[in-house]
C-alpha positions in Angstrom: 45.3 63.0 66.1 45.9 63.8 69.7 42.8 64.0 72.0 42.5 64.6 75.7 38.9 64.1 77.0 38.1 65.0 80.6 35.1 63.8 82.5 33.8 63.6 86.1 33.3 67.2 86.8 30.1 68.8 88.3 28.8 70.5 91.4 29.6 69.3 94.9 29.2 70.7 98.4 32.1 71.9 100.4 33.8 69.0 102.0 32.8 66.7 99.2 34.9 64.7 96.7 35.2 64.4 93.0 37.4 62.3 90.7 38.3 63.7 87.3 39.3 61.4 84.4 41.2 62.3 81.3 41.4 59.7 78.5 44.2 60.3 76.0 44.6 59.1 72.5 46.8 59.7 69.5 50.1 59.3 71.3 52.0 56.7 73.4 50.4 57.8 76.7 52.6 55.5 78.8 55.8 57.3 77.7 54.9 60.8 78.9 54.4 62.9 82.0 50.9 64.3 82.3 49.5 67.3 84.2 46.3 68.7 85.5 45.7 72.5 85.5 42.8 74.6 86.6 41.6 78.1 85.9 39.2 79.9 88.2 37.2 82.9 87.0 39.3 86.0 86.7 42.5 84.1 87.5 45.4 82.7 85.6 45.6 79.0 84.8 47.7 77.2 87.4 49.2 73.8 87.6 47.5 71.5 90.0 49.4 68.2 89.8 51.8 66.2 87.6 52.6 62.6 87.3 55.6 60.8 85.7 55.1 58.5 82.8 55.2 55.4 85.0 53.2 56.9 87.9 56.1 56.7 90.3 56.6 60.4 90.7 54.0 63.0 91.5 54.0 66.6 92.3 51.3 69.1 93.5 50.6 72.7 94.0 51.7 73.2 97.6 48.4 74.3 98.9 46.7 71.2 97.5 49.0 68.6 99.0 47.0 66.1 101.1 43.7 66.9 99.5 44.3 66.1 95.8 45.8 62.9 94.4 46.9 62.3 90.8 47.2 58.8 89.4 47.2 57.1 86.0 46.3 53.8 84.4 48.5 53.3 81.4 46.6 50.3 80.3 43.5 52.6 79.9 45.5 55.7 78.7 43.8 57.6 81.5 45.0 60.0 84.1 42.9 60.8 87.2 42.6 63.6 89.7 41.0 62.7 92.9 39.9 65.7 94.9 38.9 65.5 98.5 37.6 67.9 101.1 36.7 70.3 98.3 36.5 74.0 99.1 34.7 76.8 97.4 38.1 78.1 96.2 38.6 74.9 94.2 35.8 76.0 91.8 37.4 76.2 88.4 37.7 74.7 85.0 40.1 71.8 85.2 42.3 70.8 82.2 44.3 67.8 81.3 47.6 68.6 79.7 50.2 66.7 77.7 53.2 69.0 78.0 55.4 67.3 75.5 53.6 68.9 72.6 51.5 71.3 74.6 48.1 69.7 74.0 45.1 70.5 76.3 41.8 68.9 76.9 38.6 70.9 76.5 38.3 71.5 80.2 35.7 70.5 82.7 33.8 72.6 85.2 34.1 71.8 88.9 31.9 73.9 91.1 32.0 73.7 94.9 29.1 75.4 96.5 26.6 74.9 99.3 
């Protein structure tokens, strides 16, 4: 049974940082590309970042380059999203995604507010 469990969300002030984690189970995590998505209220879900199976290659939504960093620990079956200098427009539900079979985590709320 495939499971993706996100953690690390919450509320933070503008300019702050958060690191999201996603623990995967039920498949050979180290063999697959992983992605983070987000969905803000009233908006479509959008891809935030992706990372290759070995962590060598990463890609980001253009507007997030330099502020967000995706990484993974294949020994822990975990993918991370480090978010720095957060802005109010980063407020969204963030999702971990395994694209190979289109599995999604349950989502975790990130709220950036003063």
